[in-house]
C-alpha positions as CSV (number, residue, x, y, z in Angstrom):
1,M,1.4,1.7,-115.9
2,S,-1.6,2.3,-118.1
3,S,-3.8,5.4,-117.8
4,L,-6.5,3.2,-116.2
5,G,-4.1,2.1,-113.6
6,H,-3.1,5.6,-112.7
7,L,-6.8,6.5,-112.4
8,L,-7.5,3.6,-110.1
9,V,-4.6,4.6,-107.9
10,L,-5.8,8.2,-107.7
11,V,-9.3,7.1,-106.8
12,F,-7.9,4.8,-104.1
13,L,-5.8,7.6,-102.6
14,Y,-8.8,10.0,-102.6
15,V,-11.0,7.5,-100.8
16,L,-8.3,6.8,-98.3
17,L,-7.8,10.5,-97.5
18,F,-11.6,11.1,-97.2
19,Y,-12.1,8.4,-94.6
20,S,-8.9,9.4,-92.8
21,A,-10.1,13.1,-92.5
22,D,-13.6,11.9,-91.5
23,S,-12.1,9.8,-88.7
24,R,-10.4,12.9,-87.3
25,K,-13.6,14.9,-87.0
26,P,-14.5,15.7,-83.3
27,Q,-17.1,13.4,-81.9
28,V,-20.2,15.4,-81.0
29,L,-22.2,14.6,-77.9
30,H,-25.8,15.2,-78.7
31,D,-28.6,15.4,-76.2
32,T,-29.2,11.7,-76.6
33,G,-26.0,10.9,-78.6
34,S,-22.9,8.9,-77.8
35,S,-20.0,9.8,-75.5
36,E,-16.5,8.7,-76.3
37,D,-17.1,5.2,-74.9
38,G,-20.3,4.8,-76.9
39,A,-22.6,5.3,-73.9
40,K,-25.6,7.6,-74.1
41,G,-25.3,10.9,-72.4
42,T,-27.3,14.1,-71.9
43,R,-26.0,17.7,-71.7
44,W,-27.3,19.6,-68.6
45,A,-26.8,23.3,-67.8
46,V,-27.5,25.4,-64.7
47,L,-27.3,29.2,-65.1
48,I,-27.3,31.4,-62.0
49,A,-27.4,35.2,-61.7
50,G,-26.7,35.8,-58.0
51,S,-27.7,39.5,-57.7
52,S,-30.7,41.8,-57.9
53,Y,-31.3,45.5,-58.4
54,Y,-31.1,47.4,-61.7
55,Y,-27.6,48.6,-61.3
56,N,-26.5,45.0,-61.4
57,Y,-28.1,44.7,-64.9
58,R,-25.0,42.9,-66.3
59,H,-25.4,39.7,-64.3
60,Q,-28.9,38.8,-65.6
61,A,-27.9,40.0,-69.1
62,D,-24.9,37.6,-69.0
63,I,-27.1,34.7,-67.9
64,C,-29.8,35.4,-70.5
65,H,-27.2,35.6,-73.2
66,A,-25.8,32.2,-72.0
67,Y,-29.3,30.7,-72.3
68,Q,-29.5,31.8,-75.9
69,V,-26.1,30.3,-76.7
70,L,-27.2,27.0,-75.2
71,R,-30.5,26.9,-77.1
72,K,-28.9,27.7,-80.4
73,G,-26.4,25.0,-79.6
74,G,-29.1,22.4,-79.4
75,L,-29.7,22.0,-75.7
76,K,-33.4,21.5,-74.7
77,D,-35.3,23.7,-72.3
78,E,-35.9,20.6,-70.1
79,N,-32.2,20.3,-69.6
80,I,-31.5,24.0,-68.9
81,I,-32.3,25.4,-65.4
82,V,-32.2,29.2,-64.8
83,F,-31.8,31.1,-61.6
84,M,-32.4,34.9,-61.8
85,Y,-34.2,37.3,-59.6
86,D,-36.0,38.7,-62.7
87,D,-36.2,42.3,-61.6
88,I,-34.4,43.8,-64.6
89,A,-36.5,43.3,-67.8
90,F,-39.6,45.1,-66.5
91,N,-37.8,47.4,-64.0
92,P,-39.2,51.0,-64.2
93,E,-35.6,52.1,-65.0
94,N,-35.2,49.8,-67.9
95,P,-35.4,52.0,-71.1
96,R,-36.7,49.0,-73.1
97,P,-39.4,47.2,-71.1
98,G,-39.2,43.5,-71.5
99,V,-35.9,43.6,-73.3
100,I,-32.4,42.8,-72.0
101,I,-29.3,43.3,-74.1
102,N,-25.7,42.2,-73.4
103,R,-23.8,44.4,-75.9
104,P,-24.3,47.8,-77.4
105,D,-25.6,46.6,-80.8
106,G,-26.9,43.3,-79.5
107,G,-30.5,42.0,-79.7
108,D,-32.8,40.9,-76.9
109,V,-31.4,38.0,-74.9
110,Y,-34.4,37.9,-72.5
111,E,-37.0,36.5,-74.8
112,G,-37.8,32.8,-74.1
113,V,-35.6,32.5,-71.0
114,P,-37.3,30.0,-68.6
115,K,-38.1,31.5,-65.2
116,D,-37.3,28.4,-63.2
117,Y,-36.3,30.1,-60.0
118,T,-37.0,33.8,-59.4
119,K,-37.2,36.2,-56.5
120,E,-36.9,34.5,-53.1
121,A,-36.5,31.1,-54.8
122,V,-33.0,32.2,-55.9
123,N,-31.2,30.9,-52.9
124,V,-28.3,28.7,-51.9
125,K,-30.4,25.8,-50.6
126,N,-32.3,25.6,-53.9
127,F,-29.1,25.8,-56.0
128,Y,-27.5,22.9,-54.1
129,N,-30.7,20.8,-54.3
130,V,-31.1,21.5,-58.0
131,I,-27.6,20.2,-58.9
132,L,-28.0,17.3,-56.6
133,G,-31.3,16.4,-58.2
134,N,-33.1,16.6,-54.8
135,E,-36.6,17.6,-55.7
136,S,-37.9,17.2,-52.1
137,G,-35.5,19.9,-50.9
138,I,-36.8,22.6,-53.3
139,T,-38.9,25.5,-52.0
140,G,-40.6,27.6,-54.6
141,G,-39.8,27.9,-58.3
142,S,-40.5,25.4,-61.0
143,G,-39.2,22.4,-59.1
144,K,-36.9,21.5,-62.0
145,V,-33.7,19.7,-61.0
146,V,-30.8,18.2,-62.8
147,K,-31.7,14.5,-63.3
148,S,-28.3,13.5,-64.6
149,G,-26.6,10.2,-64.6
150,P,-23.0,8.7,-64.9
151,N,-22.8,9.4,-68.6
152,D,-24.0,13.0,-68.6
153,S,-22.1,16.3,-68.9
154,I,-23.0,19.3,-66.7
155,F,-22.3,22.9,-67.4
156,I,-22.7,25.4,-64.5
157,Y,-22.3,29.2,-65.2
158,Y,-22.5,31.6,-62.2
159,A,-22.5,35.4,-62.5
160,D,-22.4,37.5,-59.3
161,H,-20.4,39.7,-57.0
162,G,-17.3,38.6,-55.2
163,A,-17.8,36.4,-52.2
164,P,-20.6,34.8,-54.3
165,A,-24.0,35.1,-52.6
166,M,-27.6,34.9,-53.5
167,P,-30.1,37.8,-53.5
168,D,-31.3,36.7,-50.1
169,G,-27.9,37.5,-48.7
170,E,-26.8,34.0,-48.0
171,D,-23.2,33.3,-49.2
172,I,-22.0,30.4,-51.3
173,H,-18.9,29.3,-49.3
174,A,-16.2,27.5,-51.3
175,K,-15.9,24.6,-48.9
176,D,-19.7,24.0,-48.9
177,F,-19.8,24.1,-52.7
178,I,-16.9,21.7,-53.1
179,K,-18.6,19.3,-50.7
180,V,-21.7,19.3,-52.9
181,L,-19.6,18.6,-56.0
182,E,-17.7,15.8,-54.2
183,K,-21.1,14.3,-53.2
184,M,-22.3,14.5,-56.9
185,H,-19.1,12.7,-58.0
186,K,-19.6,10.0,-55.3
187,L,-23.2,9.4,-56.4
188,K,-22.1,9.2,-60.1
189,R,-24.4,12.1,-61.1
190,Y,-22.2,13.2,-64.0
191,K,-19.3,12.0,-66.2
192,K,-17.7,15.4,-66.8
193,M,-18.5,18.9,-65.5
194,V,-17.4,22.4,-66.5
195,I,-18.0,25.4,-64.3
196,Y,-17.6,29.1,-65.3
197,V,-17.7,31.7,-62.5
198,E,-18.0,35.4,-63.1
199,A,-17.2,37.2,-59.8
200,C,-14.5,39.2,-58.0
201,E,-12.0,36.9,-56.2
202,S,-13.7,34.0,-57.9
203,G,-10.4,32.0,-57.9
204,S,-10.8,31.6,-54.2
205,M,-13.8,29.3,-54.8
206,F,-11.6,26.6,-56.1
207,E,-7.9,27.2,-55.5
208,G,-6.3,24.6,-53.3
209,I,-9.6,22.8,-52.6
210,L,-11.0,21.5,-56.0
211,K,-9.5,18.1,-56.4
212,T,-8.1,17.1,-59.9
213,N,-9.7,13.6,-59.8
214,L,-13.4,14.7,-59.9
215,N,-13.5,15.2,-63.7
216,I,-14.4,18.9,-63.1
217,L,-12.8,21.9,-64.9
218,A,-13.5,25.3,-63.3
219,V,-12.7,28.6,-65.1
220,T,-12.9,31.8,-63.1
221,A,-13.0,35.5,-64.1
222,S,-10.3,36.4,-61.7
223,N,-7.7,34.9,-59.4
224,A,-8.2,34.6,-55.6
225,T,-7.3,38.2,-54.7
226,E,-8.5,40.6,-57.5
227,S,-11.7,42.1,-58.8
228,S,-13.4,41.3,-62.0
229,F,-14.5,44.0,-64.4
230,G,-17.7,45.2,-66.1
231,I,-17.8,46.0,-69.8
232,Y,-20.1,48.1,-72.1
233,C,-20.5,50.7,-69.3
234,G,-21.7,54.3,-69.6
235,G,-18.9,56.7,-70.2
236,E,-16.6,54.0,-71.5
237,N,-15.7,52.9,-75.0
238,P,-17.5,51.2,-76.6
239,P,-20.5,52.7,-74.6
240,P,-23.9,51.3,-74.3
241,P,-26.8,53.2,-76.0
242,P,-27.3,56.5,-74.2
243,E,-30.4,55.4,-72.4
244,Y,-28.3,52.7,-70.6
245,D,-25.9,55.2,-69.2
246,G,-25.1,54.3,-65.6
247,V,-25.1,50.5,-66.0
248,C,-22.8,47.9,-67.5
249,L,-24.4,45.6,-70.1
250,G,-22.0,42.8,-69.3
251,D,-18.9,41.5,-67.5
252,T,-15.6,41.3,-69.3
253,F,-15.0,37.6,-68.7
254,S,-18.6,36.6,-69.5
255,V,-18.8,38.7,-72.6
256,S,-15.6,37.2,-73.8
257,W,-16.7,33.6,-73.7
258,L,-20.2,34.3,-74.8
259,E,-19.2,36.3,-77.9
260,D,-16.6,33.7,-78.7
261,S,-19.4,31.0,-78.5
262,D,-21.7,33.1,-80.7
263,L,-19.1,33.3,-83.4
264,H,-17.3,29.9,-83.5
265,D,-18.1,26.3,-84.3
266,M,-18.0,24.7,-80.9
267,S,-17.5,21.2,-82.5
268,K,-14.1,22.4,-83.6
269,E,-13.1,24.5,-80.5
270,T,-11.7,22.9,-77.4
271,L,-12.1,24.2,-73.8
272,K,-8.4,25.0,-73.9
273,K,-8.8,27.1,-77.0
274,Q,-11.7,29.1,-75.5
275,Y,-9.7,29.5,-72.3
276,Q,-6.8,31.0,-74.2
277,I,-9.1,33.3,-76.2
278,V,-11.0,34.5,-73.1
279,K,-7.8,34.9,-71.1
280,R,-6.3,37.1,-73.8
281,R,-9.5,39.2,-74.3
282,T,-9.8,39.8,-70.5
283,G,-6.3,41.3,-70.5
284,P,-3.9,39.4,-68.2
285,D,-0.9,41.6,-69.1
286,A,-2.5,44.9,-68.2
287,E,-1.4,47.0,-65.3
288,P,-2.5,45.7,-61.9
289,G,-5.9,46.8,-60.9
290,T,-7.0,47.4,-64.5
291,S,-8.0,43.9,-65.5
292,S,-8.4,40.4,-64.0
293,H,-6.4,37.2,-64.6
294,V,-8.7,34.4,-65.9
295,S,-7.8,31.2,-64.0
296,R,-8.5,27.5,-64.2
297,F,-8.7,24.7,-61.7
298,G,-9.4,21.0,-61.5
299,S,-9.0,18.4,-64.2
300,K,-6.6,19.5,-67.0
301,A,-7.7,16.5,-69.0
302,L,-11.0,18.2,-69.9
303,L,-9.2,21.0,-71.7
304,K,-8.9,18.8,-74.7
305,D,-12.7,18.3,-74.9
306,Y,-14.7,20.1,-77.5
307,L,-17.2,22.7,-76.2
308,V,-20.0,21.1,-78.1
309,S,-20.0,18.4,-75.4
310,Y,-21.2,20.9,-72.9
311,I,-22.8,23.9,-74.5
312,G,-23.7,22.6,-78.0
313,T,-22.9,24.5,-81.2
314,N,-24.8,26.8,-83.5
315,P,-25.2,25.2,-87.0
316,D,-24.8,28.6,-88.5
317,N,-21.2,28.6,-87.4
318,E,-20.3,25.4,-89.1
319,N,-18.0,27.0,-91.7
320,F,-16.1,29.3,-89.4
321,T,-12.4,28.9,-89.5
322,F,-9.7,30.0,-87.1
323,A,-7.3,30.6,-89.9
324,G,-5.8,34.1,-89.3
325,F,-8.0,34.6,-86.3
326,T,-6.5,36.2,-83.2
327,A,-8.5,37.5,-80.3
328,S,-7.8,41.1,-79.4
329,P,-7.7,42.1,-75.7
330,I,-10.5,44.3,-74.5
331,S,-9.1,47.7,-73.8
332,T,-8.7,48.4,-70.1
333,S,-10.1,51.8,-70.7
334,S,-13.4,50.1,-71.7
335,S,-13.8,48.1,-68.4
336,V,-14.9,49.2,-65.0
337,N,-14.0,47.6,-61.7
338,T,-17.2,45.9,-60.6
339,R,-16.8,47.4,-57.1
340,D,-17.2,50.8,-58.6
341,I,-20.3,50.2,-60.7
342,P,-22.8,51.3,-58.0
343,L,-20.9,54.7,-57.9
344,L,-21.1,54.9,-61.6
345,Y,-24.8,54.3,-61.5
346,L,-25.4,57.0,-58.9
347,K,-23.2,59.6,-60.7
348,S,-24.9,59.0,-63.9
349,K,-28.3,59.5,-62.4
350,I,-27.1,62.7,-60.8
351,Q,-25.9,64.0,-64.1
352,R,-29.3,63.3,-65.7
353,S,-31.4,64.8,-63.0
354,P,-32.4,68.6,-63.1
355,M,-30.2,71.0,-61.2
356,E,-31.4,71.9,-57.7
357,S,-34.2,69.3,-57.9
358,P,-35.2,67.3,-54.8
359,E,-34.4,64.2,-56.9
360,R,-30.8,65.4,-57.5
361,Q,-30.3,66.3,-53.9
362,E,-31.5,62.9,-52.8
363,L,-29.2,61.2,-55.2
364,Q,-26.2,63.3,-54.1
365,K,-27.1,62.3,-50.5
366,K,-27.0,58.6,-51.5
367,L,-23.7,59.0,-53.3
368,F,-22.2,60.8,-50.3
369,E,-23.5,58.1,-47.9
370,E,-22.1,55.3,-50.2
371,M,-18.7,56.8,-50.4
372,N,-18.6,57.5,-46.7
373,H,-19.8,54.0,-45.9
374,R,-16.9,52.6,-48.0
375,R,-14.4,54.8,-46.2
376,Q,-15.9,53.5,-42.9
377,I,-15.5,49.9,-44.1
378,D,-11.8,50.6,-45.0
379,Q,-11.2,51.9,-41.5
380,N,-13.1,49.1,-39.8
381,I,-11.1,46.3,-41.4
382,V,-7.7,48.0,-40.5
383,E,-8.8,48.3,-36.9
384,I,-10.1,44.7,-36.9
385,L,-6.8,43.4,-38.0
386,K,-4.8,45.6,-35.5
387,L,-6.9,44.5,-32.6
388,S,-7.3,40.8,-33.6
389,L,-3.7,40.2,-34.4
390,K,-2.2,42.8,-32.0
391,Q,-0.2,44.4,-34.7
392,T,0.1,48.0,-35.9
393,N,1.4,47.5,-39.5
394,V,-1.4,45.5,-41.1
395,L,-1.7,47.1,-44.6
396,D,-0.1,44.1,-46.2
397,L,-2.8,41.9,-44.6
398,L,-5.7,43.5,-46.4
399,I,-5.7,40.8,-49.1
400,S,-5.0,37.1,-48.7
401,T,-1.4,36.3,-48.0
402,R,-1.7,32.8,-49.2
403,T,0.6,31.6,-52.0
404,K,-0.7,30.3,-55.3
405,G,-2.1,26.8,-55.0
406,Q,-3.1,27.2,-51.3
407,P,-6.8,27.5,-50.3
408,L,-8.0,30.9,-49.0
409,V,-8.3,29.6,-45.5
410,D,-7.8,26.3,-43.5
411,D,-10.5,26.8,-40.8
412,W,-13.7,27.5,-42.8
413,D,-15.8,27.6,-39.7
414,C,-13.6,30.5,-38.4
415,F,-13.9,32.2,-41.7
416,K,-17.7,31.9,-41.9
417,T,-18.0,33.4,-38.4
418,L,-15.9,36.4,-39.2
419,V,-17.6,37.0,-42.6
420,N,-21.1,36.9,-41.1
421,S,-20.0,39.2,-38.2
422,F,-18.4,41.6,-40.6
423,K,-21.6,41.7,-42.6
424,N,-24.0,41.9,-39.7
425,H,-22.2,44.3,-37.4
426,C,-20.0,46.4,-39.6
427,G,-22.3,46.8,-42.6
428,A,-20.1,45.0,-45.2
429,T,-22.0,44.4,-48.4
430,M,-21.4,42.3,-51.5
431,D,-20.9,45.4,-53.5
432,Y,-17.8,46.6,-51.5
433,G,-17.2,45.3,-48.0
434,L,-16.7,41.7,-48.9
435,K,-13.6,42.6,-50.9
436,Y,-11.9,42.2,-47.5
437,T,-12.7,38.5,-47.1
438,G,-9.0,37.8,-47.7
439,A,-8.2,39.9,-44.7
440,L,-10.6,38.0,-42.6
441,A,-9.1,34.8,-43.8
442,N,-5.7,36.0,-42.7
443,I,-7.0,36.4,-39.1
444,C,-8.1,32.7,-39.1
445,N,-4.9,31.6,-40.8
446,M,-2.8,33.3,-38.1
447,G,-4.4,31.3,-35.3
448,V,-7.0,33.6,-33.8
449,D,-9.6,31.6,-31.9
450,V,-13.1,32.7,-32.7
451,K,-14.9,29.8,-30.9
452,Q,-17.1,31.4,-28.3
453,T,-17.6,29.6,-25.0
454,N,-20.9,29.5,-23.2
455,Q,-19.3,31.7,-20.4
456,E,-18.4,34.3,-23.0
457,K,-21.9,34.3,-24.4
458,R,-23.3,34.9,-21.0
459,R,-20.8,37.7,-20.3
460,N,-21.7,39.4,-23.6
461,R,-25.5,39.1,-22.8
462,R,-24.9,40.8,-19.5
463,S,-22.8,43.5,-21.2
464,E,-25.6,44.1,-23.7
465,T,-28.2,44.5,-20.9
466,N,-26.1,47.0,-18.9
467,I,-24.8,49.2,-21.7
468,K,-27.4,51.9,-21.5
469,A,-27.1,52.2,-17.7
470,S,-23.3,52.2,-18.0
471,L,-23.2,55.1,-20.5
472,L,-25.8,57.2,-18.6
473,S,-23.9,56.8,-15.4
474,G,-20.5,57.3,-16.8
475,E,-19.4,53.8,-15.9
476,L,-16.6,52.6,-18.3
477,S,-17.0,49.7,-20.7
478,D,-15.0,47.4,-18.6
479,G,-17.4,47.8,-15.6
480,R,-14.9,49.8,-13.5
481,R,-15.2,53.4,-12.5
482,R,-12.2,55.7,-13.1
483,A,-11.2,58.8,-11.3
484,R,-13.6,61.6,-12.1
485,D,-13.3,65.3,-12.3
486,Q,-15.5,67.6,-10.2
487,N,-18.4,67.2,-12.6
488,G,-18.4,63.4,-12.3
489,V,-17.0,62.8,-15.8
490,P,-14.2,60.2,-16.0
491,R,-10.8,61.4,-17.1
492,G,-10.5,61.0,-20.9
493,H,-14.2,61.4,-21.4
494,L,-16.7,64.2,-22.1
495,A,-20.4,64.6,-21.5
496,V,-22.9,65.3,-24.3
497,Y,-26.6,66.1,-23.8
498,V,-29.4,64.9,-26.1
499,G,-32.8,66.4,-26.8
500,D,-35.0,68.9,-24.9
501,E,-34.7,66.8,-21.7
502,M,-30.9,67.1,-21.8
503,Q,-30.3,63.3,-21.4
504,R,-26.6,62.9,-20.5
505,F,-24.2,60.5,-22.3
506,V,-20.5,60.1,-21.4
507,I,-18.2,59.4,-24.4
508,P,-14.4,59.0,-24.7
509,T,-12.5,62.0,-25.9
510,K,-10.9,59.7,-28.4
511,Y,-14.0,60.2,-30.6
512,L,-12.7,63.8,-31.2
513,Q,-9.8,62.5,-33.2
514,Y,-12.0,61.3,-36.0
515,P,-12.5,63.7,-38.9
516,E,-16.1,62.5,-39.2
517,F,-16.9,63.9,-35.7
518,K,-16.5,67.4,-37.1
519,V,-19.5,66.7,-39.3
520,L,-21.6,66.1,-36.2
521,M,-20.2,69.2,-34.5
522,D,-21.0,71.3,-37.5
523,E,-24.6,70.1,-37.1
524,V,-24.5,71.2,-33.5
525,A,-23.1,74.6,-34.4
526,D,-25.8,75.1,-37.0
527,E,-28.5,74.4,-34.4
528,F,-27.1,76.1,-31.3
529,G,-24.2,78.3,-32.5
530,Y,-20.7,78.3,-31.1
531,E,-21.4,80.2,-27.9
532,H,-23.5,78.4,-25.3
533,E,-22.8,77.3,-21.7
534,G,-22.6,73.8,-20.3
535,G,-21.9,70.5,-22.1
536,I,-22.3,69.8,-25.8
537,H,-26.0,69.6,-26.7
538,I,-26.9,67.3,-29.6
539,P,-30.3,68.1,-31.3
540,C,-32.3,64.9,-31.4
541,E,-35.0,63.0,-29.6
542,E,-33.9,61.2,-26.4
543,S,-35.9,58.1,-27.4
544,T,-34.0,57.8,-30.6
545,S,-30.5,58.3,-29.1
546,A,-31.4,55.8,-26.4
547,S,-31.7,53.0,-29.0
548,I,-28.3,51.6,-28.1
549,E,-28.4,48.0,-28.9
550,R,-24.9,46.7,-28.4
551,S,-22.0,47.0,-26.0
552,A,-18.3,46.6,-26.2
553,M,-15.4,45.8,-23.9
554,S,-12.6,47.7,-25.6
555,L,-12.0,51.0,-27.4
556,P,-14.2,51.9,-30.4
557,M,-12.5,51.2,-33.7
558,S,-14.2,53.8,-35.8
559,L,-16.8,56.6,-35.9
560,H,-18.8,57.5,-38.9
561,A,-21.2,60.4,-39.1
562,S,-23.1,61.2,-42.3
563,S,-24.3,64.7,-42.7
564,S,-27.7,65.5,-44.1
565,T,-29.3,68.2,-46.2
566,R,-31.5,70.7,-44.3
567,E,-34.5,68.9,-45.7
568,G,-33.3,65.5,-44.5
569,M,-32.1,66.6,-41.1
570,F,-30.6,63.4,-39.8
571,V,-27.3,62.3,-38.5
572,L,-26.0,58.7,-38.3
573,I,-23.2,57.8,-36.0
574,S,-22.0,54.2,-36.5
575,L,-19.6,52.9,-34.0
576,A,-18.0,49.6,-35.0
577,L,-16.2,48.0,-32.0
578,V,-14.1,45.0,-31.4
579,V,-14.5,42.9,-28.3
580,A,-11.3,41.2,-27.4
581,T,-11.6,38.5,-24.7
582,E,-10.4,35.0,-25.3
583,M,-11.7,35.4,-28.8
584,T,-12.3,38.1,-31.4
585,L,-15.9,39.2,-31.7
586,L,-17.3,42.0,-34.0
587,V,-20.0,44.1,-32.4
588,G,-21.8,47.1,-33.7
589,L,-22.9,50.1,-31.6
590,C,-25.2,52.4,-33.5
591,I,-26.7,55.6,-32.2
592,T,-29.2,57.2,-34.6
593,L,-29.8,60.9,-34.1
594,A,-32.9,61.9,-36.0
């Protein structure tokens, strides 16, 4: 063959290889580009920070960072909807007013973020109406909704505490959220959807209930039973700048996928690849309780999709290669259980405040109250389980006993009732108390009936009306009078006297078994000494101690007394009780002694 013939063959092979390589390039879905079947499609994104208050800095930092990733990736503002309370950037505690950072050496991620829904407009109703495209259902905010169609992709990213809720306190319940997603699928409001959730126990939002035929892939920071973790926290390594001591700049799961998206070419990285990178960085092989297990649910088919179809890609990353790249796990010594971040915040503020200053004393008091409140919640849930299930050994029921693949609970109405009661009557909060939602789910799963009949409602109302008279007279909680000693006090009870008028209350001696009762007795000793005649006299106003608002029909399950400084001079006794009739009802009885 001649030299010319060889040259023509080489040219032909080169052209063939060029077109073959070009045909293997991932198809990019632009804002108005083509999807795989040639139809036009738009990328939509909804970003939600579900918390407020400065110590929750990390959630809004995560969301703002996500916005910057989307904008650099080519998504338009008109297709990005942001929910955030917006109380961080210009918070008096923020050392850099108007600036939010998401990593120690990172730049401002707050600049340019649209304030679509802030303050009270950050609520569950608005969230659902936004993703459903229901403009008429929106209250407050910009009114922007997802106007998507059957060829569009939707990316939802939610950062919050466990048992996801909005700043107004309303919870996002898994079953309700799934119903909204199923409605969107029925109405053909999207072609494909990806959901990232940063929260403790976030796996419970989807496990066993997100169907695989909805073209939805959900990735969560943790499985259904464990906490997620904060990163870039004061006192940890790597630490935030000194002025941010006491807060975490980000969450481990969120920082992992955000920093991965900052670095890589999303037109060459699949959802499966990012899932693997984030799972490795978050640390699935660490000791239990030191990291979370990133989990996925829904349609496995979407794992092969390139991320550019959902979050775009930064043109600056076009030449990035994965050759030789491996993602290193984030050291577990660098992360903080998100349940403990409020304590970290208070401890840091105490360390920075002047010794013996009123500010330091007030902070110490808040820390003591928070820790005491947590201990109270721990006691409450154990007693709730014992009395509801009529069992004594319930420690194994403090977390969900469901096996992998099962939903958290079958009866979601039962679950909602118990969660709301636990919050309203036992003081459970998103920061800590709702870590026990798995325990409440166990009660429902074990067949306890929490449906209250009209007769029971009337009986409870009568009990509430008569509680004050019952206590003052010594009548027991079940309406009967027991044998009394010569002073008219029922056996197993003792009398206490309140205020200058010596108003008399009769309480069970069982209260004396609680260590916290000693705190109250120390207050009495400080006021009156150890030697005085007659019954126990508690120093407070009668009008205050008479503010008994709830009754109970069984024994009290816990007693909590928080002491005060001499300047504060208040004592709080919180009695959380369980009423056990034909149902389980949580009732709070609080007597405030000022």
